[in-house]
PDB file as gemmi writes it, atoms N, CA and C in Angstrom:
CRYST1    1.000    1.000    1.000  90.00  90.00  90.00 P 1                      
ATOM      1  N   VAL A   1      94.781 110.281  87.151  1.00  0.00           N  
ATOM      2  CA  VAL A   1      93.854 109.199  86.936  1.00  0.00           C  
ATOM      3  C   VAL A   1      92.462 109.795  86.724  1.00  0.00           C  
ATOM      4  N   GLN A   2      91.723 109.211  85.780  1.00  0.00           N  
ATOM      5  CA  GLN A   2      90.352 109.653  85.514  1.00  0.00           C  
ATOM      6  C   GLN A   2      89.392 108.628  86.114  1.00  0.00           C  
ATOM      7  N   LEU A   3      88.318 109.127  86.668  1.00  0.00           N  
ATOM      8  CA  LEU A   3      87.360 108.258  87.368  1.00  0.00           C  
ATOM      9  C   LEU A   3      85.964 108.442  86.802  1.00  0.00           C  
ATOM     10  N   GLN A   4      85.248 107.350  86.709  1.00  0.00           N  
ATOM     11  CA  GLN A   4      83.852 107.412  86.265  1.00  0.00           C  
ATOM     12  C   GLN A   4      83.027 106.493  87.139  1.00  0.00           C  
ATOM     13  N   ALA A   5      82.087 107.069  87.853  1.00  0.00           N  
ATOM     14  CA  ALA A   5      81.212 106.304  88.733  1.00  0.00           C  
ATOM     15  C   ALA A   5      79.907 105.992  88.024  1.00  0.00           C  
ATOM     16  N   PHE A   6      79.358 104.838  88.298  1.00  0.00           N  
ATOM     17  CA  PHE A   6      78.065 104.469  87.731  1.00  0.00           C  
ATOM     18  C   PHE A   6      77.401 103.428  88.630  1.00  0.00           C  
ATOM     19  N   GLY A   7      76.129 103.181  88.340  1.00  0.00           N  
ATOM     20  CA  GLY A   7      75.400 102.181  89.097  1.00  0.00           C  
ATOM     21  C   GLY A   7      74.292 102.728  89.987  1.00  0.00           C  
ATOM     22  N   GLY A   8      74.159 104.035  90.041  1.00  0.00           N  
ATOM     23  CA  GLY A   8      73.109 104.617  90.863  1.00  0.00           C  
ATOM     24  C   GLY A   8      71.729 104.368  90.274  1.00  0.00           C  
ATOM     25  N   GLY A   9      70.719 104.739  91.034  1.00  0.00           N  
ATOM     26  CA  GLY A   9      69.360 104.560  90.552  1.00  0.00           C  
ATOM     27  C   GLY A   9      68.354 104.831  91.635  1.00  0.00           C  
ATOM     28  N   LEU A  10      67.110 104.505  91.342  1.00  0.00           N  
ATOM     29  CA  LEU A  10      66.001 104.678  92.276  1.00  0.00           C  
ATOM     30  C   LEU A  10      65.648 103.318  92.864  1.00  0.00           C  
ATOM     31  N   VAL A  11      65.714 103.218  94.179  1.00  0.00           N  
ATOM     32  CA  VAL A  11      65.394 101.971  94.863  1.00  0.00           C  
ATOM     33  C   VAL A  11      64.485 102.265  96.043  1.00  0.00           C  
ATOM     34  N   GLN A  12      63.978 101.212  96.650  1.00  0.00           N  
ATOM     35  CA  GLN A  12      63.111 101.362  97.818  1.00  0.00           C  
ATOM     36  C   GLN A  12      63.892 101.079  99.099  1.00  0.00           C  
ATOM     37  N   THR A  13      63.358 101.538 100.187  1.00  0.00           N  
ATOM     38  CA  THR A  13      63.965 101.277 101.490  1.00  0.00           C  
ATOM     39  C   THR A  13      64.183  99.784 101.680  1.00  0.00           C  
ATOM     40  N   GLY A  14      65.392  99.430 102.116  1.00  0.00           N  
ATOM     41  CA  GLY A  14      65.726  98.033 102.343  1.00  0.00           C  
ATOM     42  C   GLY A  14      66.377  97.344 101.164  1.00  0.00           C  
ATOM     43  N   ASP A  15      66.333  97.971 100.012  1.00  0.00           N  
ATOM     44  CA  ASP A  15      66.943  97.391  98.817  1.00  0.00           C  
ATOM     45  C   ASP A  15      68.459  97.498  98.856  1.00  0.00           C  
ATOM     46  N   SER A  16      69.081  96.840  97.879  1.00  0.00           N  
ATOM     47  CA  SER A  16      70.542  96.895  97.728  1.00  0.00           C  
ATOM     48  C   SER A  16      70.888  97.493  96.378  1.00  0.00           C  
ATOM     49  N   LEU A  17      72.089  98.026  96.329  1.00  0.00           N  
ATOM     50  CA  LEU A  17      72.591  98.627  95.094  1.00  0.00           C  
ATOM     51  C   LEU A  17      74.103  98.537  95.126  1.00  0.00           C  
ATOM     52  N   ARG A  18      74.706  98.315  93.971  1.00  0.00           N  
ATOM     53  CA  ARG A  18      76.169  98.304  93.912  1.00  0.00           C  
ATOM     54  C   ARG A  18      76.642  99.404  92.984  1.00  0.00           C  
ATOM     55  N   LEU A  19      77.453 100.273  93.527  1.00  0.00           N  
ATOM     56  CA  LEU A  19      78.076 101.314  92.731  1.00  0.00           C  
ATOM     57  C   LEU A  19      79.451 100.851  92.269  1.00  0.00           C  
ATOM     58  N   SER A  20      79.813 101.301  91.091  1.00  0.00           N  
ATOM     59  CA  SER A  20      81.129 100.975  90.549  1.00  0.00           C  
ATOM     60  C   SER A  20      81.834 102.260  90.152  1.00  0.00           C  
ATOM     61  N   CYS A  21      83.138 102.211  90.200  1.00  0.00           N  
ATOM     62  CA  CYS A  21      83.945 103.348  89.776  1.00  0.00           C  
ATOM     63  C   CYS A  21      85.089 102.791  88.943  1.00  0.00           C  
ATOM     64  N   ALA A  22      85.146 103.224  87.692  1.00  0.00           N  
ATOM     65  CA  ALA A  22      86.195 102.769  86.784  1.00  0.00           C  
ATOM     66  C   ALA A  22      87.283 103.822  86.695  1.00  0.00           C  
ATOM     67  N   ALA A  23      88.510 103.383  86.829  1.00  0.00           N  
ATOM     68  CA  ALA A  23      89.656 104.288  86.739  1.00  0.00           C  
ATOM     69  C   ALA A  23      90.415 104.047  85.448  1.00  0.00           C  
ATOM     70  N   SER A  24      90.948 105.110  84.917  1.00  0.00           N  
ATOM     71  CA  SER A  24      91.805 104.994  83.734  1.00  0.00           C  
ATOM     72  C   SER A  24      92.980 105.945  83.885  1.00  0.00           C  
ATOM     73  N   GLY A  25      94.101 105.524  83.309  1.00  0.00           N  
ATOM     74  CA  GLY A  25      95.306 106.321  83.472  1.00  0.00           C  
ATOM     75  C   GLY A  25      95.895 106.126  84.853  1.00  0.00           C  
ATOM     76  N   GLY A  26      97.130 106.418  85.017  1.00  0.00           N  
ATOM     77  CA  GLY A  26      97.790 106.291  86.307  1.00  0.00           C  
ATOM     78  C   GLY A  26      98.007 104.843  86.709  1.00  0.00           C  
ATOM     79  N   THR A  27      98.664 104.662  87.818  1.00  0.00           N  
ATOM     80  CA  THR A  27      98.895 103.333  88.370  1.00  0.00           C  
ATOM     81  C   THR A  27      97.908 103.137  89.502  1.00  0.00           C  
ATOM     82  N   PHE A  28      96.825 102.461  89.202  1.00  0.00           N  
ATOM     83  CA  PHE A  28      95.675 102.383  90.106  1.00  0.00           C  
ATOM     84  C   PHE A  28      96.071 101.851  91.478  1.00  0.00           C  
ATOM     85  N   SER A  29      96.983 100.892  91.511  1.00  0.00           N  
ATOM     86  CA  SER A  29      97.354 100.258  92.775  1.00  0.00           C  
ATOM     87  C   SER A  29      98.053 101.219  93.737  1.00  0.00           C  
ATOM     88  N   ARG A  30      98.475 102.361  93.268  1.00  0.00           N  
ATOM     89  CA  ARG A  30      99.140 103.349  94.119  1.00  0.00           C  
ATOM     90  C   ARG A  30      98.169 104.345  94.739  1.00  0.00           C  
ATOM     91  N   TYR A  31      96.891 104.164  94.456  1.00  0.00           N  
ATOM     92  CA  TYR A  31      95.882 105.090  94.956  1.00  0.00           C  
ATOM     93  C   TYR A  31      95.046 104.440  96.048  1.00  0.00           C  
ATOM     94  N   SER A  32      94.797 105.212  97.085  1.00  0.00           N  
ATOM     95  CA  SER A  32      93.705 104.863  97.980  1.00  0.00           C  
ATOM     96  C   SER A  32      92.433 105.460  97.379  1.00  0.00           C  
ATOM     97  N   MET A  33      91.330 104.766  97.562  1.00  0.00           N  
ATOM     98  CA  MET A  33      90.092 105.165  96.926  1.00  0.00           C  
ATOM     99  C   MET A  33      89.022 105.444  97.973  1.00  0.00           C  
ATOM    100  N   GLY A  34      88.193 106.402  97.676  1.00  0.00           N  
ATOM    101  CA  GLY A  34      87.126 106.747  98.603  1.00  0.00           C  
ATOM    102  C   GLY A  34      85.806 106.940  97.883  1.00  0.00           C  
ATOM    103  N   TRP A  35      84.756 106.675  98.610  1.00  0.00           N  
ATOM    104  CA  TRP A  35      83.404 107.023  98.167  1.00  0.00           C  
ATOM    105  C   TRP A  35      82.886 108.120  99.090  1.00  0.00           C  
ATOM    106  N   PHE A  36      82.350 109.147  98.480  1.00  0.00           N  
ATOM    107  CA  PHE A  36      81.750 110.250  99.218  1.00  0.00           C  
ATOM    108  C   PHE A  36      80.332 110.445  98.694  1.00  0.00           C  
ATOM    109  N   ARG A  37      79.548 111.185  99.447  1.00  0.00           N  
ATOM    110  CA  ARG A  37      78.213 111.513  98.963  1.00  0.00           C  
ATOM    111  C   ARG A  37      77.881 112.945  99.295  1.00  0.00           C  
ATOM    112  N   GLN A  38      77.005 113.496  98.497  1.00  0.00           N  
ATOM    113  CA  GLN A  38      76.655 114.902  98.671  1.00  0.00           C  
ATOM    114  C   GLN A  38      75.194 115.111  98.367  1.00  0.00           C  
ATOM    115  N   THR A  39      74.564 115.912  99.219  1.00  0.00           N  
ATOM    116  CA  THR A  39      73.190 116.336  98.999  1.00  0.00           C  
ATOM    117  C   THR A  39      73.179 117.861  98.942  1.00  0.00           C  
ATOM    118  N   PRO A  40      72.154 118.438  98.314  1.00  0.00           N  
ATOM    119  CA  PRO A  40      72.119 119.901  98.168  1.00  0.00           C  
ATOM    120  C   PRO A  40      72.212 120.630  99.502  1.00  0.00           C  
ATOM    121  N   GLY A  41      73.086 121.602  99.557  1.00  0.00           N  
ATOM    122  CA  GLY A  41      73.211 122.415 100.757  1.00  0.00           C  
ATOM    123  C   GLY A  41      74.067 121.814 101.851  1.00  0.00           C  
ATOM    124  N   LYS A  42      74.599 120.623 101.603  1.00  0.00           N  
ATOM    125  CA  LYS A  42      75.430 119.971 102.615  1.00  0.00           C  
ATOM    126  C   LYS A  42      76.836 119.755 102.078  1.00  0.00           C  
ATOM    127  N   GLU A  43      77.762 119.613 103.006  1.00  0.00           N  
ATOM    128  CA  GLU A  43      79.140 119.347 102.611  1.00  0.00           C  
ATOM    129  C   GLU A  43      79.287 117.905 102.124  1.00  0.00           C  
ATOM    130  N   ARG A  44      80.303 117.711 101.320  1.00  0.00           N  
ATOM    131  CA  ARG A  44      80.598 116.374 100.841  1.00  0.00           C  
ATOM    132  C   ARG A  44      80.981 115.494 102.037  1.00  0.00           C  
ATOM    133  N   GLU A  45      80.367 114.324 102.098  1.00  0.00           N  
ATOM    134  CA  GLU A  45      80.493 113.452 103.269  1.00  0.00           C  
ATOM    135  C   GLU A  45      81.227 112.167 102.912  1.00  0.00           C  
ATOM    136  N   PHE A  46      82.196 111.824 103.745  1.00  0.00           N  
ATOM    137  CA  PHE A  46      82.908 110.555 103.579  1.00  0.00           C  
ATOM    138  C   PHE A  46      81.962 109.399 103.843  1.00  0.00           C  
ATOM    139  N   VAL A  47      81.991 108.407 102.964  1.00  0.00           N  
ATOM    140  CA  VAL A  47      81.157 107.216 103.129  1.00  0.00           C  
ATOM    141  C   VAL A  47      82.030 106.006 103.456  1.00  0.00           C  
ATOM    142  N   ALA A  48      83.013 105.755 102.601  1.00  0.00           N  
ATOM    143  CA  ALA A  48      83.878 104.587 102.777  1.00  0.00           C  
ATOM    144  C   ALA A  48      85.170 104.809 102.014  1.00  0.00           C  
ATOM    145  N   GLY A  49      86.216 104.160 102.488  1.00  0.00           N  
ATOM    146  CA  GLY A  49      87.493 104.255 101.823  1.00  0.00           C  
ATOM    147  C   GLY A  49      88.221 102.932 101.853  1.00  0.00           C  
ATOM    148  N   ILE A  50      89.077 102.732 100.877  1.00  0.00           N  
ATOM    149  CA  ILE A  50      89.898 101.532 100.832  1.00  0.00           C  
ATOM    150  C   ILE A  50      91.309 101.952 100.462  1.00  0.00           C  
ATOM    151  N   HIS A  51      92.214 101.630 101.350  1.00  0.00           N  
ATOM    152  CA  HIS A  51      93.611 102.012 101.178  1.00  0.00           C  
ATOM    153  C   HIS A  51      94.225 101.177 100.055  1.00  0.00           C  
ATOM    154  N   ARG A  52      95.350 101.624  99.559  1.00  0.00           N  
ATOM    155  CA  ARG A  52      96.057 100.830  98.555  1.00  0.00           C  
ATOM    156  C   ARG A  52      96.526  99.504  99.140  1.00  0.00           C  
ATOM    157  N   ASN A  53      96.615  99.430 100.473  1.00  0.00           N  
ATOM    158  CA  ASN A  53      96.944  98.155 101.116  1.00  0.00           C  
ATOM    159  C   ASN A  53      95.697  97.337 101.442  1.00  0.00           C  
ATOM    160  N   SER A  54      94.539  97.814 100.983  1.00  0.00           N  
ATOM    161  CA  SER A  54      93.226  97.153 101.131  1.00  0.00           C  
ATOM    162  C   SER A  54      92.584  97.296 102.498  1.00  0.00           C  
ATOM    163  N   ASN A  55      93.196  98.036 103.402  1.00  0.00           N  
ATOM    164  CA  ASN A  55      92.480  98.363 104.638  1.00  0.00           C  
ATOM    165  C   ASN A  55      91.277  99.227 104.293  1.00  0.00           C  
ATOM    166  N   THR A  56      90.223  99.072 105.066  1.00  0.00           N  
ATOM    167  CA  THR A  56      88.995  99.809 104.787  1.00  0.00           C  
ATOM    168  C   THR A  56      88.564 100.654 105.981  1.00  0.00           C  
ATOM    169  N   ASP A  57      87.741 101.636 105.697  1.00  0.00           N  
ATOM    170  CA  ASP A  57      87.193 102.507 106.720  1.00  0.00           C  
ATOM    171  C   ASP A  57      85.797 102.912 106.284  1.00  0.00           C  
ATOM    172  N   TYR A  58      84.910 103.063 107.261  1.00  0.00           N  
ATOM    173  CA  TYR A  58      83.522 103.396 106.953  1.00  0.00           C  
ATOM    174  C   TYR A  58      83.024 104.492 107.880  1.00  0.00           C  
ATOM    175  N   ALA A  59      82.143 105.303 107.357  1.00  0.00           N  
ATOM    176  CA  ALA A  59      81.417 106.229 108.205  1.00  0.00           C  
ATOM    177  C   ALA A  59      80.499 105.426 109.108  1.00  0.00           C  
ATOM    178  N   ASP A  60      80.272 105.925 110.310  1.00  0.00           N  
ATOM    179  CA  ASP A  60      79.425 105.211 111.255  1.00  0.00           C  
ATOM    180  C   ASP A  60      78.024 104.973 110.692  1.00  0.00           C  
ATOM    181  N   SER A  61      77.552 105.900 109.894  1.00  0.00           N  
ATOM    182  CA  SER A  61      76.184 105.811 109.382  1.00  0.00           C  
ATOM    183  C   SER A  61      75.986 104.662 108.392  1.00  0.00           C  
ATOM    184  N   VAL A  62      77.074 104.133 107.846  1.00  0.00           N  
ATOM    185  CA  VAL A  62      76.938 103.060 106.858  1.00  0.00           C  
ATOM    186  C   VAL A  62      77.607 101.769 107.298  1.00  0.00           C  
ATOM    187  N   LYS A  63      78.296 101.816 108.425  1.00  0.00           N  
ATOM    188  CA  LYS A  63      79.025 100.636 108.885  1.00  0.00           C  
ATOM    189  C   LYS A  63      78.060  99.469 109.092  1.00  0.00           C  
ATOM    190  N   GLY A  64      78.427  98.319 108.560  1.00  0.00           N  
ATOM    191  CA  GLY A  64      77.582  97.139 108.657  1.00  0.00           C  
ATOM    192  C   GLY A  64      76.580  97.010 107.525  1.00  0.00           C  
ATOM    193  N   ARG A  65      76.399  98.068 106.744  1.00  0.00           N  
ATOM    194  CA  ARG A  65      75.459  98.027 105.622  1.00  0.00           C  
ATOM    195  C   ARG A  65      76.173  98.144 104.274  1.00  0.00           C  
ATOM    196  N   PHE A  66      77.233  98.912 104.245  1.00  0.00           N  
ATOM    197  CA  PHE A  66      77.980  99.148 103.010  1.00  0.00           C  
ATOM    198  C   PHE A  66      79.321  98.420 103.065  1.00  0.00           C  
ATOM    199  N   THR A  67      79.771  97.982 101.896  1.00  0.00           N  
ATOM    200  CA  THR A  67      81.074  97.340 101.782  1.00  0.00           C  
ATOM    201  C   THR A  67      81.821  97.897 100.578  1.00  0.00           C  
ATOM    202  N   ILE A  68      83.031  98.355 100.819  1.00  0.00           N  
ATOM    203  CA  ILE A  68      83.869  98.851  99.735  1.00  0.00           C  
ATOM    204  C   ILE A  68      84.880  97.776  99.369  1.00  0.00           C  
ATOM    205  N   SER A  69      85.158  97.660  98.088  1.00  0.00           N  
ATOM    206  CA  SER A  69      86.148  96.706  97.617  1.00  0.00           C  
ATOM    207  C   SER A  69      86.820  97.259  96.372  1.00  0.00           C  
ATOM    208  N   ARG A  70      87.915  96.645  95.997  1.00  0.00           N  
ATOM    209  CA  ARG A  70      88.631  97.099  94.806  1.00  0.00           C  
ATOM    210  C   ARG A  70      89.189  95.908  94.046  1.00  0.00           C  
ATOM    211  N   ASN A  71      89.370  96.107  92.763  1.00  0.00           N  
ATOM    212  CA  ASN A  71      90.022  95.119  91.908  1.00  0.00           C  
ATOM    213  C   ASN A  71      91.095  95.866  91.133  1.00  0.00           C  
ATOM    214  N   ASN A  72      92.320  95.698  91.544  1.00  0.00           N  
ATOM    215  CA  ASN A  72      93.409  96.461  90.930  1.00  0.00           C  
ATOM    216  C   ASN A  72      93.642  96.054  89.486  1.00  0.00           C  
ATOM    217  N   ASP A  73      93.427  94.776  89.184  1.00  0.00           N  
ATOM    218  CA  ASP A  73      93.649  94.321  87.805  1.00  0.00           C  
ATOM    219  C   ASP A  73      92.664  95.003  86.856  1.00  0.00           C  
ATOM    220  N   LYS A  74      91.433  95.181  87.320  1.00  0.00           N  
ATOM    221  CA  LYS A  74      90.402  95.809  86.489  1.00  0.00           C  
ATOM    222  C   LYS A  74      90.329  97.320  86.687  1.00  0.00           C  
ATOM    223  N   LYS A  75      91.114  97.830  87.628  1.00  0.00           N  
ATOM    224  CA  LYS A  75      91.090  99.266  87.948  1.00  0.00           C  
ATOM    225  C   LYS A  75      89.677  99.715  88.325  1.00  0.00           C  
ATOM    226  N   MET A  76      89.089  98.968  89.231  1.00  0.00           N  
ATOM    227  CA  MET A  76      87.721  99.236  89.645  1.00  0.00           C  
ATOM    228  C   MET A  76      87.638  99.299  91.172  1.00  0.00           C  
ATOM    229  N   VAL A  77      86.743 100.132  91.645  1.00  0.00           N  
ATOM    230  CA  VAL A  77      86.380 100.137  93.056  1.00  0.00           C  
ATOM    231  C   VAL A  77      84.864 100.081  93.133  1.00  0.00           C  
ATOM    232  N   TYR A  78      84.367  99.364  94.127  1.00  0.00           N  
ATOM    233  CA  TYR A  78      82.940  99.100  94.239  1.00  0.00           C  
ATOM    234  C   TYR A  78      82.433  99.537  95.608  1.00  0.00           C  
ATOM    235  N   LEU A  79      81.167  99.835  95.648  1.00  0.00           N  
ATOM    236  CA  LEU A  79      80.497 100.106  96.916  1.00  0.00           C  
ATOM    237  C   LEU A  79      79.198  99.318  96.917  1.00  0.00           C  
ATOM    238  N   GLN A  80      79.184  98.243  97.669  1.00  0.00           N  
ATOM    239  CA  GLN A  80      77.968  97.453  97.839  1.00  0.00           C  
ATOM    240  C   GLN A  80      77.153  98.069  98.961  1.00  0.00           C  
ATOM    241  N   MET A  81      75.941  98.465  98.641  1.00  0.00           N  
ATOM    242  CA  MET A  81      75.079  99.141  99.611  1.00  0.00           C  
ATOM    243  C   MET A  81      73.863  98.271  99.881  1.00  0.00           C  
ATOM    244  N   ASN A  82      73.732  97.833 101.107  1.00  0.00           N  
ATOM    245  CA  ASN A  82      72.597  97.007 101.514  1.00  0.00           C  
ATOM    246  C   ASN A  82      71.745  97.760 102.516  1.00  0.00           C  
ATOM    247  N   SER A  83      70.525  97.279 102.693  1.00  0.00           N  
ATOM    248  CA  SER A  83      69.601  97.879 103.672  1.00  0.00           C  
ATOM    249  C   SER A  83      69.528  99.396 103.513  1.00  0.00           C  
ATOM    250  N   LEU A  84      69.321  99.825 102.305  1.00  0.00           N  
ATOM    251  CA  LEU A  84      69.329 101.257 102.012  1.00  0.00           C  
ATOM    252  C   LEU A  84      68.181 101.967 102.710  1.00  0.00           C  
ATOM    253  N   ARG A  85      68.462 103.208 103.095  1.00  0.00           N  
ATOM    254  CA  ARG A  85      67.501 104.042 103.810  1.00  0.00           C  
ATOM    255  C   ARG A  85      67.291 105.334 103.034  1.00  0.00           C  
ATOM    256  N   PRO A  86      66.191 106.001 103.260  1.00  0.00           N  
ATOM    257  CA  PRO A  86      65.970 107.291 102.564  1.00  0.00           C  
ATOM    258  C   PRO A  86      67.102 108.288 102.811  1.00  0.00           C  
ATOM    259  N   GLU A  87      67.696 108.259 103.992  1.00  0.00           N  
ATOM    260  CA  GLU A  87      68.786 109.190 104.288  1.00  0.00           C  
ATOM    261  C   GLU A  87      70.074 108.869 103.530  1.00  0.00           C  
ATOM    262  N   ASP A  88      70.106 107.755 102.818  1.00  0.00           N  
ATOM    263  CA  ASP A  88      71.252 107.451 101.956  1.00  0.00           C  
ATOM    264  C   ASP A  88      71.128 108.130 100.596  1.00  0.00           C  
ATOM    265  N   THR A  89      69.995 108.747 100.348  1.00  0.00           N  
ATOM    266  CA  THR A  89      69.788 109.446  99.087  1.00  0.00           C  
ATOM    267  C   THR A  89      70.815 110.559  98.920  1.00  0.00           C  
ATOM    268  N   ALA A  90      71.541 110.525  97.797  1.00  0.00           N  
ATOM    269  CA  ALA A  90      72.602 111.505  97.563  1.00  0.00           C  
ATOM    270  C   ALA A  90      73.219 111.231  96.199  1.00  0.00           C  
ATOM    271  N   VAL A  91      74.069 112.133  95.790  1.00  0.00           N  
ATOM    272  CA  VAL A  91      74.967 111.866  94.667  1.00  0.00           C  
ATOM    273  C   VAL A  91      76.236 111.266  95.258  1.00  0.00           C  
ATOM    274  N   TYR A  92      76.604 110.122  94.752  1.00  0.00           N  
ATOM    275  CA  TYR A  92      77.780 109.414  95.253  1.00  0.00           C  
ATOM    276  C   TYR A  92      78.944 109.630  94.287  1.00  0.00           C  
ATOM    277  N   LEU A  93      80.073 109.984  94.859  1.00  0.00           N  
ATOM    278  CA  LEU A  93      81.260 110.265  94.065  1.00  0.00           C  
ATOM    279  C   LEU A  93      82.418 109.388  94.517  1.00  0.00           C  
ATOM    280  N   CYS A  94      83.185 108.932  93.558  1.00  0.00           N  
ATOM    281  CA  CYS A  94      84.405 108.222  93.916  1.00  0.00           C  
ATOM    282  C   CYS A  94      85.593 109.162  93.756  1.00  0.00           C  
ATOM    283  N   ALA A  95      86.603 108.907  94.532  1.00  0.00           N  
ATOM    284  CA  ALA A  95      87.776 109.775  94.544  1.00  0.00           C  
ATOM    285  C   ALA A  95      89.036 108.957  94.753  1.00  0.00           C  
ATOM    286  N   ALA A  96      90.148 109.500  94.292  1.00  0.00           N  
ATOM    287  CA  ALA A  96      91.426 108.802  94.389  1.00  0.00           C  
ATOM    288  C   ALA A  96      92.462 109.680  95.064  1.00  0.00           C  
ATOM    289  N   ASP A  97      93.220 109.067  95.914  1.00  0.00           N  
ATOM    290  CA  ASP A  97      94.294 109.742  96.650  1.00  0.00           C  
ATOM    291  C   ASP A  97      95.590 108.997  96.390  1.00  0.00           C  
ATOM    292  N   HIS A  98      96.499 109.648  95.693  1.00  0.00           N  
ATOM    293  CA  HIS A  98      97.803 109.037  95.442  1.00  0.00           C  
ATOM    294  C   HIS A  98      98.607 109.092  96.720  1.00  0.00           C  
ATOM    295  N   THR A  99      98.890 107.945  97.286  1.00  0.00           N  
ATOM    296  CA  THR A  99      99.479 107.932  98.612  1.00  0.00           C  
ATOM    297  C   THR A  99     100.533 106.850  98.725  1.00  0.00           C  
ATOM    298  N   ILE A 100     101.209 106.860  99.862  1.00  0.00           N  
ATOM    299  CA  ILE A 100     102.203 105.823 100.133  1.00  0.00           C  
ATOM    300  C   ILE A 100     101.658 104.898 101.219  1.00  0.00           C  
ATOM    301  N   LEU A 101     102.243 103.741 101.343  1.00  0.00           N  
ATOM    302  CA  LEU A 101     101.696 102.711 102.217  1.00  0.00           C  
ATOM    303  C   LEU A 101     101.635 103.140 103.670  1.00  0.00           C  
ATOM    304  N   SER A 102     102.557 103.981 104.092  1.00  0.00           N  
ATOM    305  CA  SER A 102     102.623 104.333 105.508  1.00  0.00           C  
ATOM    306  C   SER A 102     101.621 105.406 105.911  1.00  0.00           C  
ATOM    307  N   VAL A 103     100.978 106.020 104.960  1.00  0.00           N  
ATOM    308  CA  VAL A 103     100.021 107.089 105.269  1.00  0.00           C  
ATOM    309  C   VAL A 103      98.638 106.482 105.436  1.00  0.00           C  
ATOM    310  N   PRO A 104      97.960 106.748 106.542  1.00  0.00           N  
ATOM    311  CA  PRO A 104      96.641 106.141 106.772  1.00  0.00           C  
ATOM    312  C   PRO A 104      95.602 106.622 105.768  1.00  0.00           C  
ATOM    313  N   LEU A 105      94.537 105.876 105.698  1.00  0.00           N  
ATOM    314  CA  LEU A 105      93.409 106.248 104.856  1.00  0.00           C  
ATOM    315  C   LEU A 105      92.823 107.575 105.346  1.00  0.00           C  
ATOM    316  N   LYS A 106      92.419 108.398 104.405  1.00  0.00           N  
ATOM    317  CA  LYS A 106      91.943 109.731 104.760  1.00  0.00           C  
ATOM    318  C   LYS A 106      90.437 109.827 104.578  1.00  0.00           C  
ATOM    319  N   ARG A 107      89.842 110.677 105.382  1.00  0.00           N  
ATOM    320  CA  ARG A 107      88.401 110.890 105.308  1.00  0.00           C  
ATOM    321  C   ARG A 107      88.036 112.251 104.735  1.00  0.00           C  
ATOM    322  N   SER A 108      88.959 113.188 104.764  1.00  0.00           N  
ATOM    323  CA  SER A 108      88.634 114.522 104.279  1.00  0.00           C  
ATOM    324  C   SER A 108      88.644 114.548 102.756  1.00  0.00           C  
ATOM    325  N   PRO A 109      87.583 115.088 102.146  1.00  0.00           N  
ATOM    326  CA  PRO A 109      87.580 115.190 100.683  1.00  0.00           C  
ATOM    327  C   PRO A 109      88.709 116.069 100.154  1.00  0.00           C  
ATOM    328  N   LEU A 110      89.230 116.935 101.001  1.00  0.00           N  
ATOM    329  CA  LEU A 110      90.314 117.817 100.565  1.00  0.00           C  
ATOM    330  C   LEU A 110      91.598 117.040 100.284  1.00  0.00           C  
ATOM    331  N   GLU A 111      91.696 115.827 100.824  1.00  0.00           N  
ATOM    332  CA  GLU A 111      92.910 115.020 100.676  1.00  0.00           C  
ATOM    333  C   GLU A 111      92.905 114.202  99.393  1.00  0.00           C  
ATOM    334  N   TYR A 112      91.805 114.203  98.668  1.00  0.00           N  
ATOM    335  CA  TYR A 112      91.701 113.400  97.455  1.00  0.00           C  
ATOM    336  C   TYR A 112      91.890 114.301  96.234  1.00  0.00           C  
ATOM    337  N   GLU A 113      92.768 113.887  95.357  1.00  0.00           N  
ATOM    338  CA  GLU A 113      93.147 114.748  94.229  1.00  0.00           C  
ATOM    339  C   GLU A 113      92.269 114.553  92.999  1.00  0.00           C  
ATOM    340  N   HIS A 114      91.707 113.384  92.858  1.00  0.00           N  
ATOM    341  CA  HIS A 114      90.980 113.064  91.633  1.00  0.00           C  
ATOM    342  C   HIS A 114      89.556 112.646  91.969  1.00  0.00           C  
ATOM    343  N   TRP A 115      88.609 113.120  91.146  1.00  0.00           N  
ATOM    344  CA  TRP A 115      87.192 112.875  91.411  1.00  0.00           C  
ATOM    345  C   TRP A 115      86.479 112.444  90.144  1.00  0.00           C  
ATOM    346  N   GLY A 116      85.522 111.548  90.332  1.00  0.00           N  
ATOM    347  CA  GLY A 116      84.617 111.205  89.251  1.00  0.00           C  
ATOM    348  C   GLY A 116      83.440 112.155  89.241  1.00  0.00           C  
ATOM    349  N   GLN A 117      82.515 111.939  88.314  1.00  0.00           N  
ATOM    350  CA  GLN A 117      81.412 112.888  88.128  1.00  0.00           C  
ATOM    351  C   GLN A 117      80.223 112.616  89.028  1.00  0.00           C  
ATOM    352  N   GLY A 118      80.175 111.473  89.691  1.00  0.00           N  
ATOM    353  CA  GLY A 118      79.073 111.174  90.590  1.00  0.00           C  
ATOM    354  C   GLY A 118      77.953 110.406  89.933  1.00  0.00           C  
ATOM    355  N   THR A 119      77.284 109.616  90.747  1.00  0.00           N  
ATOM    356  CA  THR A 119      76.112 108.866  90.306  1.00  0.00           C  
ATOM    357  C   THR A 119      75.041 109.010  91.377  1.00  0.00           C  
ATOM    358  N   LYS A 120      73.809 109.261  90.953  1.00  0.00           N  
ATOM    359  CA  LYS A 120      72.751 109.600  91.897  1.00  0.00           C  
ATOM    360  C   LYS A 120      72.059 108.350  92.423  1.00  0.00           C  
ATOM    361  N   VAL A 121      71.887 108.321  93.722  1.00  0.00           N  
ATOM    362  CA  VAL A 121      71.152 107.252  94.388  1.00  0.00           C  
ATOM    363  C   VAL A 121      69.949 107.872  95.091  1.00  0.00           C  
ATOM    364  N   THR A 122      68.787 107.351  94.800  1.00  0.00           N  
ATOM    365  CA  THR A 122      67.560 107.814  95.441  1.00  0.00           C  
ATOM    366  C   THR A 122      66.881 106.630  96.094  1.00  0.00           C  
ATOM    367  N   VAL A 123      66.633 106.749  97.395  1.00  0.00           N  
ATOM    368  CA  VAL A 123      65.986 105.689  98.145  1.00  0.00           C  
ATOM    369  C   VAL A 123      64.620 106.199  98.580  1.00  0.00           C  
ATOM    370  N   SER A 124      63.586 105.572  98.093  1.00  0.00           N  
ATOM    371  CA  SER A 124      62.236 105.995  98.436  1.00  0.00           C  
ATOM    372  C   SER A 124      61.745 105.253  99.669  1.00  0.00           C  
ATOM    373  N   SER A 125      60.917 105.934 100.427  1.00  0.00           N  
ATOM    374  CA  SER A 125      60.404 105.335 101.676  1.00  0.00           C  
ATOM    375  C   SER A 125      59.130 104.551 101.426  1.00  0.00           C  
TER     376      SER A 125                                                      
END                                                                             
């Protein structure tokens, strides 16, 4: 499956932004999807994930502010980001994990086989 993330930009503290990730190829409904973020010199960080069964998981740092969702018919996954903070500044990447229903959602980037190119989010103070 090929992934393309978009929707990033420059916003101010407290603003909202919605990231989108479009998938092509493969059977999208068989993938769990994740959003990760990366800043220079730091490891790729799990932000949010949505299982193929639609269960969700969030990093503590974004819980209550970010919402992940998916539309299998459109082969899209979204990340609604509210109450943005300067520390949310990063390149955001979407990823896909071909998995089975009984396997829980994963947080390690090593578990995801497919990656998009990333979209940059900058939150100014």
